Z-matrix of the N, CA and C atoms (Angstrom, degrees):
N
C 1 1.449
C 2 1.530 1 110.85
N 3 1.300 2 117.08 1 -37.69
C 4 1.455 3 119.21 2 -175.28
C 5 1.526 4 111.37 3 -87.07
N 6 1.315 5 116.65 4 136.49
C 7 1.473 6 119.69 5 -177.99
C 8 1.521 7 112.94 6 -88.13
N 9 1.315 8 118.76 7 31.40
C 10 1.460 9 120.42 8 -176.99
C 11 1.529 10 110.67 9 -86.66
N 12 1.329 11 114.80 10 69.30
C 13 1.462 12 120.57 11 177.47
C 14 1.531 13 108.64 12 -148.44
N 15 1.311 14 114.48 13 160.11
C 16 1.459 15 120.22 14 179.47
C 17 1.526 16 108.48 15 -63.41
N 18 1.286 17 120.22 16 152.50
C 19 1.462 18 128.34 17 4.50
C 20 1.525 19 114.26 18 -90.46
N 21 1.322 20 118.02 19 -1.82
C 22 1.456 21 119.88 20 -174.64
C 23 1.517 22 114.37 21 -87.01
N 24 1.321 23 116.73 22 -16.77
C 25 1.463 24 120.52 23 -177.27
C 26 1.519 25 110.03 24 -114.80
N 27 1.335 26 116.01 25 130.45
C 28 1.468 27 122.28 26 176.35
C 29 1.526 28 107.34 27 -108.51
N 30 1.327 29 116.68 28 105.26
C 31 1.460 30 120.36 29 -176.39
C 32 1.530 31 112.20 30 -68.17
N 33 1.320 32 118.10 31 -22.87
C 34 1.462 33 121.53 32 178.52
C 35 1.525 34 111.30 33 -66.90
N 36 1.329 35 116.07 34 -43.01
C 37 1.464 36 120.58 35 -179.21
C 38 1.529 37 112.07 36 -99.89
N 39 1.339 38 117.04 37 -8.43
C 40 1.470 39 123.39 38 -177.28
C 41 1.526 40 111.43 39 57.87
N 42 1.351 41 115.06 40 43.86
C 43 1.463 42 121.52 41 179.77
C 44 1.535 43 108.90 42 -119.20
N 45 1.331 44 114.94 43 128.59
C 46 1.456 45 122.52 44 174.42
C 47 1.523 46 107.40 45 -102.74
N 48 1.334 47 116.80 46 127.98
C 49 1.456 48 121.73 47 -175.59
C 50 1.524 49 110.65 48 -115.67
N 51 1.313 50 115.69 49 126.17
C 52 1.464 51 122.05 50 173.41
C 53 1.522 52 106.79 51 -108.96
N 54 1.317 53 116.60 52 128.36
C 55 1.458 54 120.92 53 179.27
C 56 1.520 55 109.43 54 -132.62
N 57 1.319 56 115.85 55 145.17
C 58 1.449 57 121.34 56 173.35
C 59 1.524 58 106.24 57 -83.52
N 60 1.330 59 115.72 58 97.11
C 61 1.470 60 120.67 59 -175.26
C 62 1.524 61 112.80 60 -61.66
N 63 1.317 62 117.81 61 -25.64
C 64 1.467 63 120.65 62 -179.06
C 65 1.525 64 111.91 63 -69.71
N 66 1.330 65 116.93 64 -17.25
C 67 1.461 66 119.88 65 -177.76
C 68 1.519 67 111.77 66 -86.49
N 69 1.313 68 118.35 67 -1.36
C 70 1.455 69 121.13 68 178.18
C 71 1.515 70 111.69 69 70.75
N 72 1.325 71 116.01 70 -144.42
C 73 1.456 72 121.41 71 -175.92
C 74 1.521 73 111.86 72 -107.89
N 75 1.318 74 117.02 73 40.96
C 76 1.454 75 120.69 74 179.81
C 77 1.531 76 110.42 75 -61.22
N 78 1.307 77 115.28 76 143.25
C 79 1.452 78 121.35 77 177.53
C 80 1.524 79 108.96 78 -87.77
N 81 1.340 80 117.29 79 126.07
C 82 1.466 81 118.06 80 179.19
C 83 1.520 82 111.42 81 -65.17
N 84 1.322 83 115.61 82 146.37
C 85 1.462 84 119.73 83 176.80
C 86 1.512 85 110.52 84 -101.11
N 87 1.331 86 115.76 85 -9.87
C 88 1.459 87 119.44 86 179.75
C 89 1.531 88 108.49 87 -147.13
N 90 1.309 89 115.36 88 133.02
C 91 1.458 90 121.76 89 176.18
C 92 1.521 91 107.20 90 -120.99
N 93 1.319 92 116.08 91 129.47
C 94 1.449 93 119.55 92 179.34
C 95 1.519 94 109.04 93 -125.98
N 96 1.309 95 116.55 94 140.97
C 97 1.460 96 121.53 95 -178.90
C 98 1.526 97 109.79 96 -121.03
N 99 1.323 98 114.98 97 140.01
C 100 1.452 99 121.36 98 175.40
C 101 1.527 100 106.68 99 -142.36
N 102 1.313 101 115.85 100 95.38
C 103 1.462 102 120.38 101 -175.97
C 104 1.516 103 110.11 102 60.32
N 105 1.342 104 117.55 103 -123.59
C 106 1.461 105 120.18 104 -177.98
C 107 1.529 106 113.98 105 -81.60
N 108 1.335 107 118.02 106 -2.37
C 109 1.462 108 120.86 107 -178.60
C 110 1.521 109 110.83 108 -98.93
N 111 1.332 110 115.59 109 134.15
C 112 1.456 111 121.81 110 176.58
C 113 1.526 112 107.43 111 -126.52
N 114 1.336 113 116.87 112 117.88
C 115 1.458 114 121.49 113 -179.32
C 116 1.510 115 111.27 114 -104.49
N 117 1.332 116 115.65 115 138.70
C 118 1.461 117 122.31 116 178.32
C 119 1.516 118 107.85 117 -114.08
N 120 1.331 119 116.38 118 122.58
C 121 1.463 120 120.49 119 -173.20
C 122 1.525 121 111.51 120 -126.00
N 123 1.346 122 115.23 121 151.47
C 124 1.462 123 121.13 122 171.03
C 125 1.513 124 107.19 123 -121.38
N 126 1.309 125 115.66 124 156.79
C 127 1.460 126 120.13 125 179.39
C 128 1.518 127 109.35 126 -75.74
N 129 1.327 128 115.28 127 131.17
C 130 1.468 129 120.75 128 -177.47
C 131 1.522 130 110.91 129 -65.81
N 132 1.324 131 115.76 130 -41.39
C 133 1.446 132 121.61 131 -177.31
C 134 1.529 133 106.21 132 -150.78
N 135 1.318 134 118.56 133 128.62
C 136 1.471 135 119.58 134 -177.59
C 137 1.519 136 114.49 135 -55.46
N 138 1.338 137 117.80 136 -22.21
C 139 1.452 138 120.99 137 -178.89
C 140 1.529 139 112.81 138 -90.43
N 141 1.342 140 116.33 139 -6.01
C 142 1.458 141 120.23 140 -177.33
C 143 1.528 142 110.39 141 -119.31
N 144 1.303 143 116.03 142 167.07
C 145 1.458 144 121.21 143 179.86
C 146 1.527 145 111.96 144 -99.01
N 147 1.337 146 116.99 145 8.83
C 148 1.464 147 120.25 146 -179.15
C 149 1.522 148 110.52 147 -79.47
N 150 1.329 149 115.28 148 147.17
C 151 1.459 150 121.32 149 179.42
C 152 1.521 151 110.09 150 -127.43
N 153 1.336 152 115.58 151 150.28
C 154 1.449 153 122.14 152 172.95
C 155 1.512 154 109.01 153 -108.88
N 156 1.327 155 116.07 154 136.19
C 157 1.455 156 121.36 155 175.38
C 158 1.519 157 107.93 156 -79.32
N 159 1.329 158 117.05 157 121.28
C 160 1.464 159 120.41 158 179.45
C 161 1.518 160 112.08 159 -111.13
N 162 1.319 161 117.28 160 -8.44
C 163 1.455 162 119.22 161 178.25
C 164 1.505 163 110.86 162 -165.06
N 165 1.333 164 114.75 163 153.60
C 166 1.451 165 120.86 164 179.41
C 167 1.519 166 108.40 165 -145.28
N 168 1.319 167 116.51 166 127.67
C 169 1.457 168 121.79 167 174.49
C 170 1.515 169 108.89 168 -107.31
N 171 1.315 170 116.40 169 140.58
C 172 1.460 171 122.30 170 173.67
C 173 1.520 172 106.43 171 -115.00
N 174 1.337 173 115.66 172 109.11
C 175 1.463 174 120.42 173 177.04
C 176 1.526 175 109.13 174 -78.63
N 177 1.310 176 117.04 175 153.89
C 178 1.468 177 122.02 176 -177.38
C 179 1.527 178 110.18 177 53.31
N 180 1.318 179 115.07 178 42.00
C 181 1.474 180 121.14 179 -174.13
C 182 1.521 181 112.44 180 -56.60
N 183 1.313 182 117.95 181 -40.74
C 184 1.465 183 118.94 182 -177.21
C 185 1.521 184 111.13 183 -64.51
N 186 1.318 185 116.83 184 -35.30
C 187 1.470 186 120.14 185 178.20
C 188 1.521 187 109.95 186 -63.65
N 189 1.331 188 117.55 187 -48.60
C 190 1.456 189 122.02 188 -177.10
C 191 1.522 190 111.79 189 -68.39
N 192 1.338 191 117.02 190 -47.20
C 193 1.451 192 119.17 191 -175.79
C 194 1.524 193 112.52 192 -75.03
N 195 1.322 194 118.78 193 -30.03
C 196 1.460 195 120.51 194 174.64
C 197 1.529 196 110.22 195 -66.10
N 198 1.332 197 117.00 196 -37.80
C 199 1.462 198 120.29 197 177.45
C 200 1.523 199 110.76 198 -64.21
N 201 1.329 200 117.29 199 -40.12
C 202 1.469 201 121.54 200 178.09
C 203 1.529 202 109.70 201 -64.92
N 204 1.329 203 116.96 202 -43.86
C 205 1.464 204 121.27 203 -179.79
C 206 1.523 205 110.72 204 -62.05
N 207 1.311 206 117.20 205 -40.55
C 208 1.468 207 120.91 206 178.23
C 209 1.526 208 110.49 207 -63.47
N 210 1.332 209 115.67 208 -40.05
C 211 1.467 210 120.68 209 178.24
C 212 1.529 211 111.07 210 -60.00
N 213 1.347 212 116.12 211 -46.24
C 214 1.450 213 120.74 212 -179.78
C 215 1.519 214 111.79 213 -66.80
N 216 1.325 215 117.07 214 -39.29
C 217 1.460 216 119.92 215 -176.04
C 218 1.533 217 111.82 216 -73.14
N 219 1.320 218 117.36 217 -17.55
C 220 1.476 219 119.66 218 178.89
C 221 1.530 220 111.50 219 -76.65
N 222 1.330 221 116.56 220 -10.39
C 223 1.468 222 120.64 221 175.75
C 224 1.512 223 113.33 222 83.97
N 225 1.335 224 115.33 223 -179.11
C 226 1.476 225 119.89 224 -178.73
C 227 1.541 226 111.75 225 -67.64
N 228 1.312 227 113.39 226 153.60
C 229 1.459 228 118.93 227 -179.11
C 230 1.481 229 110.99 228 -112.06
């Protein structure tokens, strides 16, 4: 169930990376952080203020995903 395996998970840094592979190697123009989440965005259209998420890192991934796994394994409440 947990995606904590290569190539998306780096056990050395405990970071799980989700990338939109169809977007290639575009360089993000905006990076936003919210606790353990880091989002990488590009501008949808230079004339607009909309952004597309092209990547997401989850720091301390094992902590977050192990907690989710424990929740699921405890069964319904």
